[in-house]
C-alpha positions in Angstrom: 29.0 38.2 8.7 28.0 36.2 11.8 30.3 33.6 13.4 29.0 31.2 16.1 31.5 29.0 17.9 30.4 25.7 19.4 33.6 23.9 20.6 36.9 22.6 19.3 37.0 23.7 15.6 33.2 23.7 15.0 31.5 26.9 14.1 28.8 28.3 11.9 29.3 31.2 9.5 26.2 33.1 8.3 26.8 34.9 5.1 23.9 36.3 2.9 21.5 34.2 4.9 23.4 31.1 4.1 24.7 29.0 7.0 28.0 27.2 6.7 28.9 24.7 9.3 32.7 24.1 9.7 34.1 20.7 10.9 31.1 19.3 12.9 32.2 17.7 16.2 29.3 17.3 18.6 28.3 13.7 19.4 31.9 12.5 20.1 33.0 15.8 21.8 33.8 15.3 25.5 32.8 18.9 26.3 29.2 18.3 25.3 26.6 16.9 27.8 25.4 13.7 26.2 21.9 14.3 27.6 21.5 17.3 25.4 20.3 16.9 21.8 22.9 19.0 20.0 20.7 19.1 16.9 18.4 21.5 18.7 21.3 23.9 19.1 21.9 24.1 15.4 19.8 26.2 13.0 19.1 25.2 9.4 22.4 24.3 7.7 23.1 24.9 4.0 26.7 23.8 3.7 29.3 21.8 5.6 32.9 22.7 5.1 35.4 20.0 6.1 39.1 20.8 6.4 40.3 17.2 6.7 39.1 13.7 7.6 40.0 13.3 11.3 37.1 12.1 13.5 37.1 15.4 15.6 36.2 17.3 12.4 33.8 14.9 10.5 32.1 12.7 13.0 28.6 14.2 12.6 28.4 14.7 8.9 26.2 11.7 8.2 23.8 12.5 11.1 23.5 16.2 10.1 22.9 15.2 6.5 20.0 13.0 7.5 18.4 15.7 9.7 18.9 18.7 7.4 17.8 18.2 3.8 19.8 19.5 0.8 23.1 20.1 2.8 26.0 20.4 0.4 29.3 19.1 1.8 32.4 20.9 0.5 35.8 19.4 0.9 38.7 17.9 -0.9 38.1 15.3 -3.6 38.8 12.3 -1.4 36.6 13.4 1.5 33.8 14.5 -0.8 34.0 11.1 -2.6 33.9 9.2 0.7 30.6 10.9 1.7 29.2 10.8 -1.8 29.3 7.0 -1.6 27.2 7.2 1.5 24.5 9.1 -0.4 25.4 12.6 0.7 25.5 15.5 -1.7 29.0 16.7 -2.0 31.2 19.2 -4.0 34.9 18.1 -4.3 37.6 20.6 -4.7 41.4 20.8 -4.2 44.2 23.3 -4.0 43.5 25.7 -6.9 41.2 28.5 -8.0 38.4 30.3 -6.3 35.0 28.7 -6.9 31.7 30.7 -6.8 28.9 29.8 -4.4 25.8 31.7 -3.4 27.6 33.0 -0.3 30.7 34.2 -2.2 33.9 32.6 -3.5 35.8 29.8 -1.8 39.3 28.6 -2.2 40.8 25.4 -0.6 44.2 26.3 1.0 47.3 24.5 2.0 47.7 23.0 5.5 50.5 20.9 7.0 48.8 18.1 8.9 47.4 14.6 8.3 44.1 13.4 7.1 42.6 9.9 7.5 39.2 8.6 8.5 38.7 6.4 11.6 38.2 3.4 9.4 41.6 3.9 7.8 40.4 5.4 4.5 42.8 8.0 3.1 41.3 11.5 3.5 43.4 13.3 0.9 45.4 16.4 1.5 44.4 18.4 4.6 43.5 22.0 4.0 41.7 25.2 5.0 39.4 27.6 3.3 39.6 31.2 2.2 36.3 32.9 1.7 35.8 36.0 -0.4 32.5 37.7 0.2 31.1 41.2 -0.1 30.7 41.1 3.7 34.5 40.6 4.0 37.1 37.9 3.7 37.6 35.2 6.2 40.4 32.6 6.5 39.9 29.2 8.1 43.3 27.5 8.4 42.2 24.1 9.5 44.5 22.0 11.6 48.0 23.0 10.6 51.4 23.9 11.8 52.8 27.3 11.0 53.5 27.3 7.2 55.1 29.9 5.0 52.3 29.6 2.4 50.2 31.7 4.7 52.1 34.7 3.3 50.2 34.2 0.1 46.7 34.7 1.6 46.8 38.6 1.8 47.4 38.7 -2.0 43.7 37.8 -2.3 42.4 40.7 -0.2 42.4 41.9 3.4 41.0 39.6 6.1 38.3 40.6 8.5 38.9 37.4 10.6 41.3 34.5 10.7 40.3 31.2 12.4 43.4 29.6 13.7 44.2 26.6 16.0 46.1 27.5 19.1 46.2 24.4 21.3 49.6 23.1 20.2 50.9 19.5 20.0 48.8 18.6 16.9 48.6 22.1 15.5 50.1 25.6 16.0 50.5 26.8 19.5 50.0 30.4 20.7 53.4 31.7 19.6 53.2 30.1 16.2 49.6 31.4 15.7 50.9 34.9 16.4 53.5 34.5 13.7 50.8 33.1 11.4 48.7 36.3 12.0 51.7 38.3 10.9 52.0 36.3 7.7 48.3 36.8 7.2 48.3 40.5 8.0 45.4 39.7 10.2 44.6 41.7 13.4 41.5 39.8 14.6 41.9 36.0 15.3 39.3 33.5 16.5 41.2 30.8 18.4 40.0 27.2 18.0 41.2 23.6 18.6 42.1 24.1 22.3 40.9 22.8 25.7 38.7 20.0 24.2 41.2 17.5 25.4 43.8 17.6 28.2 46.8 17.6 25.8 45.7 20.8 24.0 44.8 22.8 27.2 45.9 26.4 27.3 45.9 29.3 29.7 43.3 31.5 28.0 44.1 34.8 29.7 47.8 34.4 29.0 47.0 33.6 25.4 44.9 36.7 24.9 47.6 38.7 26.7 50.3 37.5 24.3 48.3 38.4 21.2 47.5 41.8 22.7 51.2 42.5 23.3 51.7 42.0 19.6 48.9 44.4 18.7 46.4 41.6 17.9 43.0 40.6 19.2 42.5 37.0 20.1 38.9 36.1 20.5 38.1 33.0 22.6 34.3 32.3 22.6 32.3 30.4 25.0 30.2 27.5 23.6 27.3 28.8 21.5 28.5 32.4 21.6 28.5 34.7 18.5 30.6 37.5 17.1 29.8 39.8 14.1 32.7 40.8 11.8 
């Protein structure tokens, strides 16, 4: 399983030659040079996973759907319906069972946050994703505070990687993410949702040190860098 991080909460998972783009935030992202065509940075996309409706997670869905044919957007019912009305191919889900896709099985998981589009349209319940694949399981929490429901995730199998927000203020901070990793029984964490804006800035070395002290590995990737899990 290959994971490429771009910025904020945006990353691409490559599983069985299928490419899943999570929460695309390029064109409105202050950390990207506006002179660079970000579409050239992205390989062919098969799926887009959306955790919730906030602009910093959905702003490039329409643009990407126009440039990459046959993309399937997977999200909760309300977000899927919102983009379906714009002529985009979608698959609506909600908290419930695993659903089978060519890359494996996918479950929409609970998150404690908010979810609304920039135009004021209700974005349904915020969430995350749990992927079960024969290359290993991965948990994407989405934007969330620390929640006790994370204790349920290990019941569905061991995690090779958890993707957790660590910037604080709008989501978990470092200390809460460490507790979340304990709930998840996860030793390897990819940190996201930090340093994009001033109010979610962190000390990266101190963050990695705090995880290390708890016997965990916090991975903080530079833009465009990849890990294999």
